[in-house]
KEVEX-788398 format. One record per residue (C-alpha): residue number from 1; residue in three letters; x, y negated, z. Coordinates in nm, 3 decimals. Layout:
// residues N
REC, NUM, ALA, X, Y, Z $
...
***
This chain:
// residues 289
REC, 1, MET, -0.927, -3.083, 5.944 $
REC, 2, THR, -1.010, -3.020, 5.578 $
REC, 3, PRO, -1.389, -3.048, 5.523 $
REC, 4, LEU, -1.566, -2.718, 5.461 $
REC, 5, PRO, -1.766, -2.729, 5.134 $
REC, 6, LEU, -2.137, -2.656, 5.182 $
REC, 7, PHE, -2.345, -2.556, 4.881 $
REC, 8, PHE, -2.723, -2.592, 4.906 $
REC, 9, SER, -3.016, -2.713, 4.697 $
REC, 10, PRO, -3.153, -3.068, 4.668 $
REC, 11, CYS, -3.498, -2.943, 4.769 $
REC, 12, PRO, -3.655, -3.111, 5.073 $
REC, 13, ASN, -3.640, -2.806, 5.298 $
REC, 14, ASP, -3.262, -2.771, 5.250 $
REC, 15, THR, -3.175, -3.139, 5.279 $
REC, 16, PHE, -3.403, -3.161, 5.583 $
REC, 17, CYS, -3.218, -2.873, 5.751 $
REC, 18, PHE, -2.860, -2.970, 5.660 $
REC, 19, HIS, -2.887, -3.347, 5.712 $
REC, 20, ALA, -2.783, -3.361, 6.077 $
REC, 21, MET, -2.476, -3.137, 6.041 $
REC, 22, VAL, -2.357, -3.297, 5.717 $
REC, 23, ASN, -2.379, -3.640, 5.877 $
REC, 24, HIS, -2.240, -3.526, 6.215 $
REC, 25, ILE, -2.552, -3.630, 6.404 $
REC, 26, VAL, -2.532, -3.308, 6.606 $
REC, 27, ASP, -2.232, -3.141, 6.766 $
REC, 28, THR, -2.035, -2.978, 6.484 $
REC, 29, GLU, -1.777, -2.830, 6.723 $
REC, 30, GLY, -1.490, -3.007, 6.549 $
REC, 31, MET, -1.589, -2.903, 6.197 $
REC, 32, ARG, -1.631, -3.143, 5.905 $
REC, 33, PHE, -1.838, -3.073, 5.596 $
REC, 34, GLU, -1.855, -3.169, 5.230 $
REC, 35, ALA, -2.201, -3.125, 5.077 $
REC, 36, HIS, -2.253, -3.005, 4.719 $
REC, 37, LEU, -2.617, -2.993, 4.601 $
REC, 38, GLU, -2.709, -2.768, 4.307 $
REC, 39, ASP, -3.008, -2.592, 4.153 $
REC, 40, VAL, -3.089, -2.254, 4.311 $
REC, 41, GLU, -2.975, -2.053, 4.009 $
REC, 42, GLN, -2.650, -2.250, 3.994 $
REC, 43, LEU, -2.599, -2.160, 4.360 $
REC, 44, ASN, -2.669, -1.794, 4.286 $
REC, 45, HIS, -2.418, -1.802, 4.000 $
REC, 46, ARG, -2.160, -1.967, 4.225 $
REC, 47, ALA, -2.201, -1.707, 4.499 $
REC, 48, LYS, -2.189, -1.421, 4.248 $
REC, 49, HIS, -1.889, -1.534, 4.045 $
REC, 50, SER, -1.679, -1.749, 4.279 $
REC, 51, ASP, -1.623, -1.749, 4.652 $
REC, 52, PRO, -1.773, -2.046, 4.841 $
REC, 53, HIS, -1.753, -2.013, 5.218 $
REC, 54, LEU, -2.114, -2.123, 5.274 $
REC, 55, CYS, -2.383, -2.115, 5.005 $
REC, 56, LYS, -2.761, -2.106, 4.978 $
REC, 57, ILE, -2.870, -1.802, 4.775 $
REC, 58, SER, -3.185, -1.626, 4.665 $
REC, 59, TYR, -3.234, -1.307, 4.866 $
REC, 60, GLN, -3.273, -1.124, 4.535 $
REC, 61, LEU, -2.896, -1.165, 4.488 $
REC, 62, LEU, -2.793, -1.037, 4.831 $
REC, 63, PRO, -2.753, -0.664, 4.741 $
REC, 64, GLN, -2.496, -0.763, 4.478 $
REC, 65, ILE, -2.281, -0.973, 4.711 $
REC, 66, ALA, -2.339, -0.812, 5.053 $
REC, 67, HIS, -1.985, -0.672, 5.049 $
REC, 68, ARG, -1.854, -1.031, 5.042 $
REC, 69, TYR, -2.118, -1.219, 5.240 $
REC, 70, ARG, -2.329, -1.204, 5.553 $
REC, 71, MET, -2.644, -1.412, 5.611 $
REC, 72, LEU, -2.679, -1.679, 5.874 $
REC, 73, PRO, -2.979, -1.616, 6.103 $
REC, 74, CYS, -3.102, -1.971, 6.041 $
REC, 75, GLY, -3.172, -2.183, 5.734 $
REC, 76, SER, -3.389, -1.930, 5.549 $
REC, 77, ALA, -3.696, -2.005, 5.342 $
REC, 78, LEU, -3.922, -1.722, 5.454 $
REC, 79, GLY, -4.283, -1.690, 5.560 $
REC, 80, PHE, -4.641, -1.611, 5.469 $
REC, 81, GLY, -4.828, -1.806, 5.201 $
REC, 82, ASN, -4.519, -1.966, 5.049 $
REC, 83, GLY, -4.447, -1.734, 4.757 $
REC, 84, PRO, -4.384, -1.858, 4.402 $
REC, 85, LEU, -4.685, -1.930, 4.182 $
REC, 86, LEU, -4.756, -1.795, 3.834 $
REC, 87, VAL, -4.936, -2.063, 3.631 $
REC, 88, ALA, -5.061, -2.113, 3.277 $
REC, 89, ARG, -5.248, -2.370, 3.070 $
REC, 90, GLU, -5.562, -2.157, 3.099 $
REC, 91, PRO, -5.655, -1.816, 3.245 $
REC, 92, LEU, -5.459, -1.534, 3.082 $
REC, 93, PRO, -5.674, -1.257, 2.931 $
REC, 94, SER, -5.406, -1.005, 3.033 $
REC, 95, MET, -5.039, -0.971, 3.113 $
REC, 96, THR, -4.845, -0.779, 2.849 $
REC, 97, SER, -4.483, -0.720, 2.753 $
REC, 98, GLN, -4.528, -0.995, 2.493 $
REC, 99, THR, -4.643, -1.265, 2.737 $
REC, 100, ARG, -4.383, -1.541, 2.730 $
REC, 101, ILE, -4.293, -1.644, 3.085 $
REC, 102, ALA, -4.057, -1.916, 3.207 $
REC, 103, ILE, -3.874, -1.828, 3.530 $
REC, 104, PRO, -3.645, -2.036, 3.755 $
REC, 105, GLY, -3.353, -1.795, 3.712 $
REC, 106, ASN, -3.276, -1.428, 3.662 $
REC, 107, HIS, -3.130, -1.393, 4.010 $
REC, 108, THR, -3.410, -1.574, 4.193 $
REC, 109, THR, -3.645, -1.397, 4.431 $
REC, 110, ALA, -3.924, -1.553, 4.224 $
REC, 111, ASN, -3.817, -1.341, 3.927 $
REC, 112, PHE, -3.816, -1.025, 4.141 $
REC, 113, LEU, -4.161, -1.103, 4.280 $
REC, 114, LEU, -4.294, -1.156, 3.927 $
REC, 115, LYS, -4.173, -0.809, 3.827 $
REC, 116, PHE, -4.298, -0.665, 4.158 $
REC, 117, ALA, -4.650, -0.792, 4.086 $
REC, 118, TYR, -4.638, -0.745, 3.707 $
REC, 119, PRO, -4.390, -0.472, 3.601 $
REC, 120, GLN, -4.491, -0.533, 3.239 $
REC, 121, ALA, -4.365, -0.895, 3.257 $
REC, 122, VAL, -4.038, -0.846, 3.069 $
REC, 123, ASN, -4.044, -1.132, 2.818 $
REC, 124, THR, -3.891, -1.391, 3.050 $
REC, 125, GLN, -3.657, -1.683, 3.000 $
REC, 126, PRO, -3.479, -1.881, 3.273 $
REC, 127, LEU, -3.524, -2.258, 3.290 $
REC, 128, LEU, -3.436, -2.525, 3.542 $
REC, 129, PHE, -3.720, -2.498, 3.795 $
REC, 130, SER, -3.827, -2.862, 3.747 $
REC, 131, GLU, -3.870, -2.809, 3.369 $
REC, 132, ILE, -4.099, -2.504, 3.384 $
REC, 133, ALA, -4.434, -2.682, 3.420 $
REC, 134, GLY, -4.360, -2.910, 3.125 $
REC, 135, ALA, -4.247, -2.619, 2.908 $
REC, 136, VAL, -4.575, -2.435, 2.975 $
REC, 137, LEU, -4.780, -2.747, 2.902 $
REC, 138, GLN, -4.590, -2.787, 2.572 $
REC, 139, ASN, -4.693, -2.430, 2.477 $
REC, 140, ARG, -4.332, -2.312, 2.467 $
REC, 141, PHE, -4.440, -2.039, 2.711 $
REC, 142, ASP, -4.765, -1.863, 2.793 $
REC, 143, ALA, -4.699, -1.889, 3.167 $
REC, 144, GLY, -4.439, -2.005, 3.416 $
REC, 145, VAL, -4.326, -1.926, 3.769 $
REC, 146, LEU, -4.317, -2.232, 3.993 $
REC, 147, ILE, -4.105, -2.274, 4.304 $
REC, 148, HIS, -4.014, -2.566, 4.532 $
REC, 149, GLU, -4.212, -2.886, 4.477 $
REC, 150, GLY, -4.379, -2.751, 4.161 $
REC, 151, ARG, -4.629, -2.550, 4.362 $
REC, 152, PHE, -4.776, -2.872, 4.505 $
REC, 153, VAL, -4.835, -3.064, 4.181 $
REC, 154, TYR, -4.934, -2.805, 3.918 $
REC, 155, LYS, -5.307, -2.884, 3.946 $
REC, 156, GLN, -5.252, -3.254, 3.881 $
REC, 157, GLN, -5.046, -3.155, 3.578 $
REC, 158, GLY, -5.338, -2.959, 3.436 $
REC, 159, LEU, -5.209, -2.605, 3.498 $
REC, 160, HIS, -5.415, -2.307, 3.610 $
REC, 161, LEU, -5.313, -2.068, 3.887 $
REC, 162, ILE, -5.281, -1.710, 3.764 $
REC, 163, ALA, -5.141, -1.554, 4.081 $
REC, 164, ASP, -4.963, -1.629, 4.405 $
REC, 165, LEU, -4.676, -1.384, 4.365 $
REC, 166, GLY, -4.612, -1.372, 4.738 $
REC, 167, VAL, -4.956, -1.221, 4.805 $
REC, 168, CYS, -4.864, -0.895, 4.630 $
REC, 169, TRP, -4.552, -0.861, 4.847 $
REC, 170, GLU, -4.738, -0.951, 5.167 $
REC, 171, SER, -5.025, -0.708, 5.102 $
REC, 172, HIS, -4.786, -0.428, 5.007 $
REC, 173, THR, -4.541, -0.467, 5.296 $
REC, 174, GLY, -4.724, -0.664, 5.565 $
REC, 175, LEU, -4.408, -0.874, 5.591 $
REC, 176, PRO, -4.333, -1.241, 5.517 $
REC, 177, VAL, -4.184, -1.332, 5.180 $
REC, 178, PRO, -3.804, -1.371, 5.201 $
REC, 179, LEU, -3.714, -1.631, 4.940 $
REC, 180, GLY, -3.364, -1.754, 5.017 $
REC, 181, GLY, -3.108, -1.795, 5.292 $
REC, 182, ILE, -2.762, -1.918, 5.378 $
REC, 183, ALA, -2.475, -1.684, 5.291 $
REC, 184, VAL, -2.139, -1.710, 5.470 $
REC, 185, SER, -1.820, -1.552, 5.342 $
REC, 186, ARG, -1.690, -1.245, 5.524 $
REC, 187, LYS, -1.343, -1.393, 5.475 $
REC, 188, LEU, -1.417, -1.634, 5.760 $
REC, 189, PRO, -1.346, -1.494, 6.107 $
REC, 190, ASP, -1.651, -1.384, 6.306 $
REC, 191, THR, -1.597, -1.675, 6.544 $
REC, 192, GLU, -1.620, -1.922, 6.253 $
REC, 193, GLN, -1.932, -1.752, 6.114 $
REC, 194, GLN, -2.099, -1.774, 6.455 $
REC, 195, LYS, -1.991, -2.136, 6.491 $
REC, 196, LEU, -2.157, -2.220, 6.159 $
REC, 197, ALA, -2.473, -2.041, 6.274 $
REC, 198, ARG, -2.478, -2.249, 6.593 $
REC, 199, ILE, -2.420, -2.575, 6.407 $
REC, 200, LEU, -2.690, -2.513, 6.147 $
REC, 201, HIS, -2.932, -2.397, 6.418 $
REC, 202, ARG, -2.858, -2.722, 6.603 $
REC, 203, SER, -2.908, -2.924, 6.283 $
REC, 204, ILE, -3.247, -2.763, 6.210 $
REC, 205, GLY, -3.356, -2.814, 6.570 $
REC, 206, HIS, -3.268, -3.182, 6.545 $
REC, 207, ALA, -3.456, -3.216, 6.215 $
REC, 208, LEU, -3.769, -3.063, 6.366 $
REC, 209, ALA, -3.748, -3.283, 6.675 $
REC, 210, HIS, -3.664, -3.602, 6.481 $
REC, 211, PRO, -3.812, -3.560, 6.130 $
REC, 212, SER, -3.780, -3.928, 6.038 $
REC, 213, ASP, -3.400, -3.920, 6.079 $
REC, 214, SER, -3.351, -3.723, 5.757 $
REC, 215, GLN, -3.612, -3.908, 5.549 $
REC, 216, GLU, -3.371, -4.124, 5.348 $
REC, 217, TYR, -3.141, -3.828, 5.280 $
REC, 218, VAL, -3.430, -3.603, 5.176 $
REC, 219, TYR, -3.586, -3.858, 4.939 $
REC, 220, SER, -3.250, -3.942, 4.780 $
REC, 221, HIS, -3.235, -3.586, 4.642 $
REC, 222, ALA, -3.601, -3.481, 4.600 $
REC, 223, ARG, -3.740, -3.417, 4.251 $
REC, 224, GLU, -4.092, -3.522, 4.355 $
REC, 225, LEU, -4.105, -3.845, 4.556 $
REC, 226, GLU, -4.473, -3.848, 4.651 $
REC, 227, PRO, -4.466, -3.852, 5.036 $
REC, 228, THR, -4.746, -3.596, 5.067 $
REC, 229, VAL, -4.561, -3.354, 4.841 $
REC, 230, VAL, -4.234, -3.391, 5.035 $
REC, 231, HIS, -4.414, -3.356, 5.369 $
REC, 232, ASN, -4.604, -3.045, 5.259 $
REC, 233, HIS, -4.290, -2.894, 5.111 $
REC, 234, ILE, -4.100, -2.922, 5.440 $
REC, 235, LYS, -4.401, -2.810, 5.643 $
REC, 236, LEU, -4.442, -2.496, 5.430 $
REC, 237, PHE, -4.079, -2.390, 5.396 $
REC, 238, VAL, -3.934, -2.493, 5.733 $
REC, 239, ASN, -4.086, -2.282, 6.011 $
REC, 240, HIS, -3.985, -2.068, 6.307 $
REC, 241, HIS, -3.814, -1.820, 6.072 $
REC, 242, THR, -3.598, -2.107, 5.945 $
REC, 243, LEU, -3.477, -2.181, 6.296 $
REC, 244, ASP, -3.418, -1.812, 6.368 $
REC, 245, LEU, -3.503, -1.522, 6.135 $
REC, 246, GLY, -3.578, -1.300, 6.431 $
REC, 247, GLU, -3.646, -0.928, 6.407 $
REC, 248, ARG, -3.946, -0.957, 6.174 $
REC, 249, GLY, -3.767, -1.194, 5.941 $
REC, 250, GLN, -3.467, -0.962, 5.924 $
REC, 251, MET, -3.701, -0.670, 5.853 $
REC, 252, ALA, -3.848, -0.862, 5.558 $
REC, 253, VAL, -3.505, -0.942, 5.413 $
REC, 254, ILE, -3.385, -0.583, 5.449 $
REC, 255, ALA, -3.706, -0.443, 5.298 $
REC, 256, LEU, -3.670, -0.667, 4.993 $
REC, 257, CYS, -3.300, -0.596, 4.951 $
REC, 258, LYS, -3.333, -0.220, 4.994 $
REC, 259, LEU, -3.596, -0.213, 4.721 $
REC, 260, ILE, -3.375, -0.419, 4.490 $
REC, 261, ALA, -3.067, -0.212, 4.574 $
REC, 262, SER, -3.251, 0.111, 4.492 $
REC, 263, GLN, -3.332, -0.026, 4.148 $
REC, 264, GLN, -2.976, -0.137, 4.082 $
REC, 265, ASN, -2.805, 0.187, 4.191 $
REC, 266, GLY, -2.531, -0.020, 4.352 $
REC, 267, PRO, -2.294, 0.069, 4.637 $
REC, 268, ASP, -2.429, 0.158, 4.980 $
REC, 269, ILE, -2.479, -0.138, 5.211 $
REC, 270, ASP, -2.442, -0.142, 5.589 $
REC, 271, TRP, -2.761, -0.329, 5.678 $
REC, 272, THR, -2.666, -0.333, 6.047 $
REC, 273, ASP, -2.391, -0.585, 5.962 $
REC, 274, ILE, -2.569, -0.813, 5.717 $
REC, 275, PHE, -2.669, -1.090, 5.961 $
REC, 276, VAL, -2.444, -1.314, 6.169 $
REC, 277, PRO, -2.566, -1.299, 6.531 $
REC, 278, LEU, -2.685, -1.629, 6.672 $
REC, 279, ILE, -2.465, -1.662, 6.981 $
REC, 280, SER, -2.458, -1.983, 7.181 $
REC, 281, SER, -2.135, -2.118, 7.327 $
REC, 282, ASN, -2.247, -2.022, 7.678 $
REC, 283, GLN, -2.345, -1.671, 7.567 $
REC, 284, LYS, -2.006, -1.631, 7.407 $
REC, 285, LYS, -1.829, -1.732, 7.730 $
REC, 286, ILE, -2.041, -1.491, 7.931 $
REC, 287, ALA, -1.978, -1.207, 7.684 $
REC, 288, SER, -1.601, -1.260, 7.714 $
REC, 289, LEU, -1.599, -1.230, 8.096 $
***
């Protein structure tokens, strides 16, 4: 069988989740995989302009590609208290249309949450997420939006927290912050989509039960190698919503995407068919009787 390419980020939460399925530690139901690790905005660009079968994306992009992709019910980065952080060298007197802000990508949920909290923040420029803190410290920007490991080390780097951008979303909606998830092509048969959901769910379950198994794989790709940073990153971004979005997690994703879709004036989206159902092998057999 030809390996199925998997596209996800090198961040600890993704490598932690995908490790067991990529390395066939769990039952992959006869499937083989080929891992490709890229920056989140590269992944967004890939999903928008090409057609990978399975790809990590920012939920901000979903309204644009929902006609081609559904979301797996597992593998998401979603929760309370894990939103992107707006930082600067010193407290900002105010946020204006002239404030220069580095963002981790135009299609990232972080960029949407910045505009959600600060509609006047229009002078933005995308950078590789790992370069944003340094660019702010070098005075190339007045502020920057940090994601991934950057949120855990900005204080040591001498940066000042301006705002947790997830707080605005949480207080406005009462829902967790939906950052990113795993998109699967609608070109794959439903049975294959559900199989991938089962395999990834199995892989995440193994990672949570045996966290040391993925350690070498995680550290081989992490941008920050300090053990406390890696541990805290996984602890924050891998939670019960990662194992299964559940009803509340799906509500958060749909709320975010409906708001974005209304701003883009794009085509209507059938939100009842945006998530692949998590069906176990036994459930599938029972359903077919």
